N, C-alpha and C positions, 0 to 999 in steps of 0.2 A: 258676888260672889252664888246667887244659886246663879244666875246666867252661869255664869261658866262652870259650874257644877255641870249643868242641864246641856251645856251645847260637848262635854269631857264625854256626860255618855252617850249624850248620840253619836255621837264617829264607834269610841267603843263600839256598840254599837251594830253599825255599819261597818266597822272592818269584820266584825263577827259575824255578819251574816257572810260577811265579802267570803269569810273564812271556810265557813262553812258549806257554801256556794263551790266554793275553789277545792278543795279536799277530796268531790268525789272523779275533777277533772285526773288534782294529782294522779291520784289514786289509780286508772284509766292509762298515765302520762307512764311512769312509772312499771307501770308492767308491761304493757306494747314496748317500755326502753330496754325494759330488759330479755322482750321475746325477743326483736327485732340484734341484743349484742345476741343471745345467744342462735337467735338464727346465721347474721355475721357469719360467725367463730365456725356454724357449720359449713356453709354457702362454703367459706373457701379453702374447707378440707378438703369439702369436695369437688372443688374446680381446680385446686392441685391434683390428687389425684388421677381425674380427667385426667388432665391437658397433658397432666406427667402420659398417661398409656397412650397416648393421639400421635402428641409430639413425639416429637426428636432434638426438644431444649428444655430440661431437667428447671433449669436457672429461668424464660422465658411462664414456662410455666408455672413457677412461684410469684413471680413478680401481676401479673394477669391474675393469679386471685388473692393476692396480697389487692391491689386496688378493688377489685369483688369486693372482701372484705370492706374496706373500706367507706368502700360508697351509701352501704349498705348504717353504715354506721352513721353515714351527715343524717343519710336517711330517716334515721329512727331519730337524730336531735332537733330536726325540720318538725318532725312529726309531731315529737313532746313537744317545743310551747307551739306547734299552729295547736293545738288540742288547751292548753293551761291556755290562750288564749292573748296568747304572743306571739302571733303571725304579722305581724308589722316588726317585732324586733328579728328574728326572721330573714327577715331581706334588710337591716339594717345589721347586719354580721358577716352577711352575704358582702356585700360593699363594703364594709367594712374591713373585710378580710382579704377584697379585693383591689382595695389602695394599701393596706399594711403588707402584702406582699407584695405591689412592687416599693417599697417604700426598699423593707429587708433586703430586695434583692441590690436595689443598692450596697448599704448597709453589712450584706453578705454575699459578698459577688462575686467568689471562687465555689461559699459552699453549693449558691446558686448553681456555674456554672459546671457544678460537678452532679451533681441532684441529675441536669438535663440533662449532660453525658451519662448517666447508668439508664434514664428511657431512652436512649437513641439504642445501647448498646441492649439492649434491652427485647427489641424488639428485630435491630440487624445490627447482628455482630459476629464478628468474624473467630470466634473459641467457645465451643461448647470447656460444661466441669468433667474436666480429667483429661482435658487438649496440652501435651508439652508446644509454651509457647514463651516465644521471648518477647517482655512487656518492657520498654525502657530501657534494656541493657538489662533483661533479668530476667533471664535462665527459667523454668519451672514448669509445672502442670496446674492449670489452674481450681480452683475449689470452691469460689465461692462468686457472689458475682453480687452489692447492694446497692445502693441509690448513690455510697456514694465514695464505691473504689470496686477498685480489684485483686482479691485475694492470692496469689499463688504462691505455693510452696519449690523454692528451689530444690534439691538435687541433695543438697545436706544440710537438709530437714530444715531454714529460715524457711519463718511468715515474711512477707510482703506485700503489703497497704498498697495499694499503687492506685490513686485518682485516681475518678475516670475521664475524667478532661483530659488528663494524660495517655490513656487508650486515646482517644479519639482523632486526637493530634497526629501523635505519631505513628512511625510506625511500627506491625505486628505483624513478627514471624510465626507464623504457626508448623508445627511445626505433624504433626499426625490427623489435620482436619478432615481428608479425605482415607484416611485410617491404614494409611500407607505413609511409611517411616524408613528412609535406606541407612543402610549404615556400610562404614566401611573400614578395610584395612590395608597394611602395606607389608609384603612378604617382599625381602631381601635373594636375591640367585646369585653366583658367579656367574663369571659372562661366557664361563665353558660349557654349563650345561643348555642342555637341550632347554629351548623356552616353546617350545612346541609342544614339546614330550610333559614341563612342568604346568604350562593353565589346564590341559589336559586334568590330570591328575586333582589338581586342583579343584576348578568347575565338577570335577565329580563326585568332589567331595565334599565341598559346601552346599550342592543340592541334592544331602541323603541327608544333613544336617534337619533335626525337626525343628521345625514350626518357620524354615525359612521355604519365600513362600519358592514358585515355580509357575509357569501359563507366561506371561504375557510378563510381570514381577521374576522373570528368574535369573539370576546369579551372572552376574558381568564382569568378566574383569579387562589390565589395560595395560600393560608396557607404561609407566608412569615417568620414573626419572629412570637418568646413566647416575649413579651415586659415583663417587671415588671407587669405593670398594665393589657395589654390588648392582645389577640390575634389576631397579625396580619394581614391581606387580603386583597393580591395587585393583583387589578382590570387591565390586560393590555385591552389595544383592539388596531382600527388603523383607518386613513385614510388617502382618498386620497387628496395629495400633488396641483397633475395635476389642481385640481379644484379650483381656486384664488377666488370664492368664500368663500371655504370654511378657518375655521380658527382655528387653533386648541385651540388657545390662551380660546377660545369663548368654543367649543367642551368639553375642555376639567373641565372648569368652573359647566356647565352645566351637565358632566355627575358627579363632585361631585354634585355637589346641587341636580341633582335628588337618588341621589343613600343613600345623606343622610336621605333626607323626606322621599324614603322610606322605610329606617330598623328605620328610627325613628313608620313611621304610624305601621310598623309590630311588633312593640313592645318588639326591644330593644334596649338594654342598650349600647347607646355609651358611657366608662370613660374612664376619661380623666389623665393621671399620680397621681398614689395615692401615696404620702410621709407615708408612719405610722411615727406617734410620743407618746412617753411617755413618763412619768412623769417618776421621783423619785423619788419627793416631799421623804425625810426624811426616804429614802431606801439606800440599801446600794448598791452599782452597783453589777450587775453581771458578770463582769467581774474576770478571775480567769489568776494567773501569776503563770506561770511554775515557780520549783526550777531549778537551774542558774544550781544544782544537778541533775538537772532528767533527766531520760536515760541511768544515767553514769552505 
């Protein structure tokens, strides 16, 4: 019994001595870990601010800043394990993480696919924040890009989250990537109108509308259709999508209103659809039926 107690006491003393030796290391590791976490947060903010100032892409700047912060956190964990004497465990964790990631990649194929697609889109993406795009049949403005999905807001106020893998695999229509967006509308004129004069009045009116571009992107028009009741002119003009104060809907409404007023003021008749009605009361309908044997 006395031998058992002596052995137990020796083990307790050994654990105590080891704990006393380990406490300074734990204190240093805790302080270092806290400082590195603060450094990671500070570095992420500084990197995001500076990258956003130098880059034309806030989404990519945010993504790179997050990667920098994550790298510092991982470095902090490895340093803590090394200080407390668990360096071999750190190596084992990295090895296990690699194997675990490989296994989880099969278990969560869709999540991994969207994650990798998000990384690809972060560095090579056909749109930016604020661009008007059409993704997977949904048209709206890009709000955010996450590692799993891309968020767009439609013009009727809906928020749609599209998995990044679908964005990568399907065609992307970007209406504003170069800063220019073309608008158009159609005006119907009477067939007896002076078409050349009507075109001059229309172009001059559109040119004078605020926020309509000129020069290489000057307004233009074309005879687009010979409708049953009208000769249709389609007016084309461009706006600057980089100017956040310019609303395409407002500019288009103004253009339509001003053109209609200008044409009416110049004496042009703008007819609607004409439906011809004839009365055949007490008259035989002018219908001629071909005989069954005709043409034989």
